[in-house]
C-alpha positions, -999 to +999 in steps of 0.1 A: +266-883+611+249-897+639+215-879+651+217-896+682+252-878+691+234-842+692+243-838+727+269-808+729+299-810+755+291-790+789+300-753+788+296-751+748+264-730+742+245-741+708+218-725+691+194-747+665+198-735+631+173-751+605+190-769+575+182-760+543+179-794+528+168-831+543+202-844+533+231-823+550+254-817+527+286-797+533+272-768+514+243-771+533+262-775+567+282-743+558+250-723+545+230-729+581+262-718+599+267-687+582+231-681+589+238-678+627+248-644+627+264-618+604+293-612+624+307-650+621+341-651+609+349-685+610+338-721+610+353-748+629+351-785+624+370-806+651+364-844+659+348-845+694+329-809+692+298-797+674+304-773+644+314-741+657+316-705+645+338-681+659+316-647+668+335-614+680+364-636+688+348-664+706+336-698+698+300-709+698+287-743+688+260-742+664+235-775+658+228-777+623+196-803+616+206-834+635+243-825+632+258-829+672+291-840+678+315-849+653+332-876+646+367-882+626+346-899+596+328-865+596+356-844+593+372-864+567+342-860+550+339-826+553+375-821+545+370-846+512+339-825+500+359-794+502+390-808+482+374-826+456+383-804+428+417-799+440+445-828+440+471-805+448+453-797+485+448-832+490+481-843+484+496-818+506+467-828+533+483-863+527+524-857+525+523-826+546+497-828+571+478-792+562+471-774+534+454-740+524+430-738+499+401-715+487+367-730+487+331-714+477+294-721+481+279-706+450+259-675+462+268-678+494+302-669+506+338-679+497+364-692+520+399-692+530+405-734+540+430-749+564+426-785+565+453-802+591+462-834+605+456-837+643+460-867+667+453-887+635+421-870+625+410-838+600+405-808+616+391-778+592+392-738+598+373-719+572+382-681+573+347-666+562+356-638+531+334-613+524+316-609+492+328-580+482+362-559+491+355-533+519+359-502+514+377-474+535+346-462+553+330-498+562+367-507+578+370-471+593+406-472+580+426-442+591+426-417+557+463-411+556+461-449+545+447-436+513+483-423+504+494-458+498+474-453+461+498-427+452+532-445+459+554-451+429+575-477+446+589-489+480+574-514+507+542-512+523+537-541+549+504-547+569+510-569+601+491-585+629+483-621+648+455-642+624+424-628+624+433-594+627+421-580+594+454-574+576+438-594+541+406-570+542+427-540+549+455-546+519+420-557+499+407-522+502+441-505+493+444-525+463+407-518+450+415-478+459+446-486+432+428-508+406+400-477+407+426-447+408+453-459+385+461-476+351+483-500+364+491-535+360+486-553+390+499-588+398+492-605+434+505-638+446+486-651+472+477-683+494+451-695+485+432-663+466+409-647+493+393-617+475+386-614+436+396-583+419+378-574+391+394-551+360+388-518+366+408-487+355+441-513+365+444-549+347+451-574+380+463-607+377+460-630+403+482-659+410+475-687+437+505-707+456+505-744+442+480-741+413+496-709+400+530-712+413+551-736+437+563-709+459+561-672+470+596-664+457+599-681+421+564-659+416+578-627+430+608-633+408+588-639+380+568-607+384+596-587+379+594-597+343+559-592+339+561-554+338+540-546+370+536-516+387+521-530+420+529-565+432+509-578+465+521-608+479+502-622+506+529-631+530+568-629+534+574-662+550+615-665+542+644-649+535+647-650+499+607-636+495+621-606+516+653-598+493+635-601+467+606-580+476+632-551+485+649-560+451+618-553+434+608-518+455+644-507+448+638-511+410+606-491+409+578-513+418+552-508+450+552-540+470+527-546+493+526-577+520+520-589+551+535-601+584+522-621+614+541-595+640+526-574+665+537-540+659+562-519+637+590-523+657+588-562+660+584-560+623+618-546+618+633-572+641+616-601+621+633-586+590+665-581+599+662-613+617+661-631+586+695-623+576+726-636+589+745-609+614+772-598+590+744-583+568+726-569+596+734-530+584+730-537+548+695-552+555+689-520+580+701-495+552+682-514+526+648-515+545+650-477+556+653-469+520+625-491+502+598-490+534+569-467+533+545-478+557+540-501+585+506-507+594+498-528+624+464-538+635+447-554+667+409-564+669+392-561+699+357-569+715+337-535+714+323-524+749+285-530+735+291-565+723+281-557+690+312-568+671+348-559+668+369-529+665+404-523+651+432-502+666+455-495+639+495-480+647+509-465+615+545-465+610+556-441+581+587-434+562+603-400+571+640-388+581+636-394+618+620-430+609+651-439+582+676-427+609+662-449+635+658-480+614+690-475+596+709-473+628+694-491+655+670-480+681+679-469+715+668-450+748+647-420+739+655-427+700+631-454+692+604-463+665+576-457+691+591-420+699+589-413+663+553-426+661+542-406+695+560-375+678+548-380+642+510-371+643+516-343+619+529-372+595+500-394+598+517-417+622+501-432+653+508-457+682+487-485+695+488-475+732+471-438+721+451-453+698+435-477+723+430-447+747+412-430+720+389-457+718+380-461+755+374-427+759+350-427+728+334-456+743+342-483+721+359-505+741+362-513+781+393-500+798+401-536+806+400-546+770+427-517+763+448-527+790+448-563+780+461-553+740+484-525+754+516-525+743+530-510+773+500-521+799+517-498+830+521-467+807+484-469+793+469-474+830+488-442+839+471-423+809+434-435+818+444-432+858+409-409+864+388-439+844+371-466+858+366-500+844+337-486+825+353-457+813+337-429+837+358-405+849+371-411+889+393-395+910+428-389+901+452-416+912+475-407+937+510-397+926+528-424+948+506-448+930+516-434+898+554-436+906+550-473+913+531-479+882+561-462+862+586-482+879+569-515+878+554-511+838+567-538+812+553-538+778+524-564+776+524-583+742+491-604+734 
């Protein structure tokens, strides 16, 4: 790497981090970048930019020793180092233009890595995986989610955009099952992130491409491996969704994720994966098999010290099963059910955002930016200023205008 190219582009903050070794190996670069701050969530390597870390949702350039602006050769070398012992990953990067692998720096950290081609060069994004499985208290998960550990069958989905903490939440739930139940647990992941040791349960973890060619094949095989709990890293296609429902109908507890923003969109995504002629059948099957749909959004804290999660919870009840099976309509939506279902352990995003603002955890503007319905949340917090302090009530005429103009705000 060219020591004379250490100048960073305008507008990219940089902090000098001492490199632990004179010869800058890939592992040394990764180690130094992690030392920048304990809240680092991702490492990014892109030609034309310095090494970057994501910190509380924003990218920060980091100078490691003499490493400045990365060249295409630099990112290629880093990718080669990471994929040295992963021929399958090398083949996928060459043939399909991207690959997902796991990588570890012994004694430092593990990473979920996506290397991909862009404009003829290699770029790399590395998600930092915590060294230990985070517990419910550390993640501040709603206590009602502990009930998942006592479920005997059904589907539990954790949803949200990339980087919203889905994997951490699922790992925490699975660890609780592992500690409290003498079960056989099979996970199918791409790649394996958290390492689950045998505790009260026996846990087998299978990695896509190295242990199995696809989620659907591994899930189908799992039905013959006598597990009580099956974790599927992501329900990516119709076949995987179909087998997951079949597994839950035959007495298995299936945990998985979807890249959807809330419970309603999750239901739409699942139903939309099937032909229209099968919609009613899929609605009925999903209504009978789902147990929890947990959706997450991570937001920056008001004091800048990190991020906090707002969590929406839809759980199976007579009302939610009816709405799911017969379809939503005015006054009979899953959102209405969550708002009215606090006694059943349900909660919706906008109510949780309002609580976080009133507790001083996030700013009013941040809450509005992440709201499902910005206008309705603005009305609920109309007496508060941007910093969360109470102020004069909003005139009724202004409230009426907001109600008429409010539309869902989707992140």
